[in-house]
N, C-alpha and C positions, 0 to 999 in steps of 0.2 A: 412557646415556640409555634409559629404558624406552619401550615403544611408546606408552603413553598420553601421555608427555611430547612425543614427536614429533607425535602427533595434536594436542596443544595448540597447538604452533607452527603446524602446517598450518591449523588452524581459525582462528587469529588472523590469518594471512596471507590466508586465503580471505574473511574477513569484514572486510577493511580498509575498505571503503566505509562499512559500518554503524559500524565502530569510529571512523572519523574524525568522523562525525556526532555520535555520543555523546560523543566526546572534546571536541569544540568546545563542546557545550552544557555539559558538566561544567566545562570550563575557564572559561567565562564566569561560572558561579556562583562558582567559586573566586576568580577575579580580582575580582569585585565584592565578595566577602566580605573578602578581604585588603586591597583598596584602601580600602574604607570603614573597616575597623578601623584600618588604618595612618594614615588621615587623621584619625580621631578622636583617636588618640594624638598625632599631630603637632600638631594645633591645640590640644589640651588642654595638652600639655607646653610648647609654645612660648608659649602665653598665660601659663601659670604662671611660666615663667622670665622673660618680658618684664615681667610685673607686679612680680615680686620685685626684679629688677635696677633698675627705675626707680621703685620705691616707690609703687605705685598705691594710692590711698586706698580705704578701706572704706565710708565714709559721706560724703555730699555734701549741701550746702545752699546755696541761692541766696536772698539777701535784697535788700532795697532799700538799706539803709544801716545797717551794724552797726559800732559803735565798737570799735576794737581793744582797748580796756580790758576788753571782755567775754571775750577769748580765754583768759586764765588760768582763768576760771570754767568755760569750755567744756572746758578741759584736765582739770578735776577730775571730769568725768563718769566713772563707774565703767567701766573697760575701755578708756578712751582712752589711746593711747600718745603720739600727736603730733597737732598741729594746724597746718594751713597756711591762711593767709588771703590771698586774692587779690582783685583787682579785675577784673571782666569786663563786657563790653558788646558791642553790635552796631554796625556801621558800614557805610555804603554806600561802596563802593570805586569809584574811577575808574581803570580799567586802560587804558593806552595801546593804541590800535588795537582796542579792544573796544567794540562798539556796545551790547551787552546789559548790564544792570545786574549787578554782582557784590556779594556781601555778605561781610563779614569778621567773625569772632568774635574780639574783642580779649581777651587775657589779660595780666595784669601779670607781670613777671619780677622777682624780688627783687633788691635792690641788692647782696646778698652773692654773687650768682651761684651760689648753692647752695640750691635749693628743698628744703624739708623733705620734701615729697611731690610726686608727679606730675612727675618730672624728665623734661623733653624730651631726646631723644637727638640730639646735634648731628651732622648729615650733612655739611655743608660750611660754610665761613666761620667765624664766631665769634658769640658772644652780644652783644647791644647794650651799649654803654657805659651804666652806671647813671645818669650825669648827662645823657645825650643826650635830646633831645625828639623826634627824628625817626628814630632808628635802630630797626629791628625785625628779627625773624627770623620766617619763615613756614614752614608745614608743607611738606614736600618735594613731595607730589602737587600742591598748589596752584601751587608754583613751576614744576614740570615742565609742567603743563597750560597755563600762560601764558608759558612760555619765559623765566622770570625767572632771573637770575643775580646774584651779589653785586655791589652797586653800582647795580642798577636801582631805579627809583622808581615809585610810584603814589600816588594821592591817596586820602584817607579823610575822610568827613564824620563828624566826632566831635561829636555834639550840636549840629549846625548850623554848626560851624566846619570849614572845609576845611583839611586839613593834608597836606603832602607827606611821605611816609614812604620811607625808603631801606632796602633789604634788605641786611643785613650777614651773613646766614647762613640756612641751611635746616635744619629739624629733623624728626624723627619723634616721635610721641607715642602712648603706649599708651592715652591718653584718647580718641584719635580714630583708632582702628584702622579704623572704618567712618565716614567723614566724610560726614555728610548734613545739609543745611541744614534748619532747623526748618520743618515744613510741607511739605517736599519728599518725593517718593516714591522717588527714586533719587539716588545720589551724583552730584554734578557738580563735579569738582575745579576746573574753570575758573571757576565762578560762586560758589564758596564756599570760603573759606580760613580757616585759624587763624593768628592774628597775635599774637606775644608782643612787648610793648614794655616799657621800663623802668617800674618801679613808680611813680616820681614823675611820669612823663609820663602814665601811665594815670590816676593820681589827679587830676591837673590837668584832664585831658580830660573826665572824668566827674564832677568836683567831689565827690570822695570822699576828700579829704585827711584823714588820721588815722582812716580807717574802711576797711571792706571790704564787698563784697557777694557773695563767693564763698568758702565755707569747706569744707575737706576734713579728714577725720579718719582716722587709722589706729587699728585696734583690736588688743588683745592676742589671741594665739592662743586660739581656743575661745570667744571672747566673742560672744554673740548680738547681732545688729545691731538688732533691734526695740526693746529697752529704750533703747539709745543714741539711736536715731532719735526716740523719744518724748521723751526728756530734752532733746535738741537742739531739737525743735519748741517745747517749753515755754520755753526760754531765748530763742529767736530770734523768737517770735511778736510781741513788741512792735515789732520792727524790720522788719516787712513780709516775713517769711519765706514762701517759696513752697512749703514742705513739704520736709523732709529725705528722702533716699532712700539706699538702699544699692546695691551693685554689680548686684543682680538687675534693677533698673530703670534702670541706667545705659544710655543709648542705644547706645553703641558696644559695650559688653560684651553687651547683650541680643541684638544682631544676631549677634555671634560665637557666643553660646550657642545661638541658634536654628539656626545652621548645624551645630553639633556634634550637636544633637538630630536634625536632619534626616539626618545621616550614620548615627546610631544606628537611625533608622527604616529607612533603606535596608539596613542590616545584617540586620535582622530580617525584612524583607519579600521582597526580591529574591532572595537566594541560595537560600532554600527552594523558590522556584518553579523555578529552574533544576535544583536537585537532584531535585525531584519529577519533572520531565520526563525527566531522565537515568535515574532508576530505572524509569520507565514504558518508555522505549526499550529498556533492558537486558532488562526482563522480556519485552517483545514479541520481541526478537531471540533470547533464550535459549529461549523457548517454541517458536519456529519451528525453531531448530536441533535441539532435542531431538526434535521431532516428525519431522524428516527423518532423524535418526540413530538411530532405534529399533533397526534391525538391528545397527549398530555397537555400541550399548550392550549388546545381547544377546550379541554375540561377546566383548566385553570381560569381561562377567560369566562367560561360559562358559569362558574361559581362566584365570579365577582372580582377577580384580579384584573387590574388595569394594565394598559399597554406599558406604562412606565415601570410597574412592578415586574412585568415579564422581562422587559429589557434589562433592568437592574439585576434581575436574577442571573442572567447569563453573563453579564459584565462582572458580577461578584464572583461567579465561578472562575472566570479567567483571572480575577484579582487574587483569589486564593492561591492559584498556581504562582502568580507573581510574588506573593508574600513569602512563599517557601523558597523560591529562587533567589529573592533578595536576601533572605536570611543566610542561605548557604553561601551566596556570593560575598556577603559581609565577612563571614567567618573565614572563608578561604583567602580573601584578599588581605585581611589583617595578618594572618600567619605568613602568607607568601611575601607580602611587602617587607615585613621585618627580616625574614631570611635573605631576601634580595638586598636589603640595605646593608646587612652584615657582609655579604659578598662584595658589594661595591666598595665598602670601607677597606676591605683587604686588597682588592684589585687596585684601587686608586691610592692606597697607602694613607688613608685618613686616620688621624689620631682619635677621632670621635665622629659620631654621626648624629645629627639632629633629625630625628624622625617623628613627625606628627602629621596627622591628617585631620583636618577640621571636620566638625560634625556636619557642617553644611555640605561637604563633599559626599559624605555617606548619605545624607538626606537627598541630595540631587541625584545620586546614583540610584537610590531606591525609587525615587519618583520616575526616573527614566525607565526602570523596570516595570512599574505599574502602568505607565503610559504605553509601553510596548505591547503588553498583553491586552490592554483595553482597546488600543487601536486595531489589534488583530481580531478582536471579538466584536467590534462595533457593527460591522456589516451584518454578521449573522444575528446579533442581538436585535438590531432594527428590523431585520426580516421577520424574526419571530414575533416582535411586537405588532407588526402590521397585519399579521394573519387574523382573519375574522374567525370566530369560533366555528361557524358552520363549515367554512373552507378547510380549517385546520383538521376537522374530524374526518375529512375525506383524504383519499390518496392523492398525491400531487399529480396535476395534469401533465401529460407528456409534452415535451417541447414541440413547437410547431415549426416545421421547415417547409421550404418550397423548392421546387426544382429550379436549377440554374443552368447556365451554359456549361458549367463544369460537369454537372451530372450527365448532360447530353454527350459531352466529350468522352466521359468514362464509358458510357453505354456504347458509343461507336468503337471504342478501343477493345470492347469485349473483355474487360478485366474480370478476374475471378471475384466472386462475391465477397470473400474475406478482404481482398484488396480494396474493393469499393467501400466497404464498411470502415476500414482504417482511414482511407483518404477523406471520407465524409466526416469522421470524428475530428480530424485535423483541421479541415477547412471550414466547418460550421461553427467551430469554437476557436476563432483565430487568436484571440488574446491569450487564452489558456495555452494553446499550442506554442505561441511565441514565447511566453514566459517560461514554459517548460524547456524549450530549446535553449533559451538564454541561460537558464540555470545549468543545464548540461554543458553548455559552452564554457561557462565560468569554472565549472568543476574540472573539465579537461585542461583548461588554461592553468588552473592552480597546480595540477599534477605536473604539467610540463614545466611550469616556472620553478617548482620545487626541485626538480631533477636537472634543470638546465644549468644550475650553478656548478655542478660537477664537471660538465663538459666545458663550461666557460673557463673554469680554473685550469683545466688541462690545457686549453688553448693559450691561456695567459702564461702558464709555466713554460710551455714549448716556445712561445715567442720570446719570452724574456731570458730564458736560460739555455735554450738550444739553438736559437737562430740569431738573436742580437748579441748575446753575451755567452760566448762559448768557452771562456777561460775557466780554469778550476780555482784560481786564487787571484786576489788583488793585493798589490803591495803599494803603500802610500809613502812617498819620500819627497823631500824638498828638492832633490836633484834627480836627474835621469840616471837610473841604475839598471836599465833594461839589459845592457851588455853584461853586467855582473850577474844578473838574475839568470841569464841563459846558461851559466856554468854551474848553477846549483844542481845537486843530485836529483835525478828524476825529471828535470825540466826538459820538455821537448821544444817549446817555442815560447818566446817572451816578446811582448810588444809594449811600446811606451805610449802613454796618453798624458794629457794635461787637463786639469780641472781648475777653473778659476771662478771667483765670484765677481759678478758685474751687475751694473744697473743699466737696463735697456730703456731708452727714452725715445718716444715718437710724439713730437708735438708736446702737448700737456700731459700725456700719459707716460707712466714709468712703471717698471717692474724689476725687482731684484731677482736674479736667476743665476743658476750655475751654467757656465759655458764649458763645453768639452771640445777638445781638439785632438785629432788623431793623425798619424802619418799616412800619406797615400799608400794604399795597398795593405793596410792592416786587415787581418783575417779573423782575429779572435773576438773583436767586438766592434759594433758600429750601429748605424741607424739604417733600417731597411726602407727601400722605396716601395712603390706600389707593386713592383714586379718581384719583390722578395730579395733584391740584391742590395748590397751595402751602398749607401748613398755617398757619392763623391762630391764634396763641396769645393767649388773653384776658389782659388786664392782671392781673398778680399770678400768672399761671400759668407753668408750665415744662414743656416737652416733652423727654422723655428717649428715648434709643435703647433698644431692647429689651435689649441687652446691659448697658447701664449700669443700667437699672431692675432687671434681674435681680441685678446685683452688689449693689445697695443694698436689694434685697428690697422694692421699692415697686410700687404699682399705680396705675392711673388713679383719681383721686379721693382720693389720700392727702394732700391739701393740708393744710398746717399741721403736718404731722408730720415734715417734713424741713428740716434747717438748711442755709442757703446762706451760706458765709463768703467774702466777696470778698477777693481778694489783690491787692496793688498790682502794676501792670505795670511 
């Protein structure tokens, strides 16, 4: 072992405190990078395998009442491989020992016990008897939240008729990876469940015998969904269709896709911050080490070591720090990614998780760590290599400055000597002063941004629940029952509203949206104007949000140029 190699090990041992600090920062960046990439791959591959195994549809449509005789015509649309017709509806559930209202989304299960598309995965028990009128299977999270097991019963209000339903099994469904009640902000598995009942029982409950109101299509590989959606809309428009859509706007898939995009954003934003900090720390430490070792560098050159060997010596020292940081980051990311994958599987109700990170991802992350420390040490290492032996043996020459108009201005101002020294340090090294100020600015911004969310949420809650929506409860009925609600015990005030689904069209642009209408003078809920008062819309007028107006490219006063197509509820 050469003398310079022994010096390398001694330097690494002597700088262990600085090395630990840099190692931890670098390891955090690597762990975040590998964990986010691993979770992207895990969610994407698990979703693809889950969808393929259970035959997830590509296009969906909800109607009011579509005869099954139309299904062969739907199957003839170009690119359609298969069609699945179902019956769906909502029901108020009566759950034993539960005081709050629960809602169930009812789906029919075919008599053949072999759905063409959207096959639920049986977790426990069995599927209901096709001839039964009260046997159902429910999604596993709903059963777990309410402590249901096979043989338990609950009641359901099916179009005004109360019916006792018996659970014969629990399932998982790729359609409801993220189960959220319509209009809710967060999942509540205890208050919202998915219920599969025999097709005959569902048809009788919703009076849709010989018809359907929920259609799913699978498409051939490479087929664009937009033409199929347009063709399906044309066929189903006479039957009260609410607008066909593809997977990109499917509620459950959209939430999962948003999570994957969030992980991609984390991959591109957070690791570079940690790598940049690591490079800065390495540069600072290497610069100080070389400044203190000028005489040693001169001796090494005097006994025959070349510029290249001196430069590689300090680059290798930074490389040792990187190797330790990469190793710690690899170990931490492997454990962290597996734990995170298990949490995602539970949160999104996956029956399995495909977790694997390619070796090239580990290699690329390790190379990024080595490049980070090498770039941080490059300037200092090149500076050491350029030192001549005679110059290196001497103390560094003091920097040369000259008087400027700024010095004259400070002299005329008769500032204190300490103030002059401070200002000279800032002004004579402008780049260092600017970068230091920039770093402090980012640090302050990070603290403010981290605490800003609390105040923002308080403002949102106040606006949503204290100013625009002042009511304590909402009742949804097919007819106006505000007068009856006023006579309920404890009710001080009741107001009626209407909610309808509609398609807004302006030229070639269209958007499906919910339209709300309120009586003039309503005080419990409304839309606020710029002055904080409830907005009064004139008869025949329509108020749109800025985002919706931007999507449709309309402005105030564009009356008569926008079409409003009401859809049946």
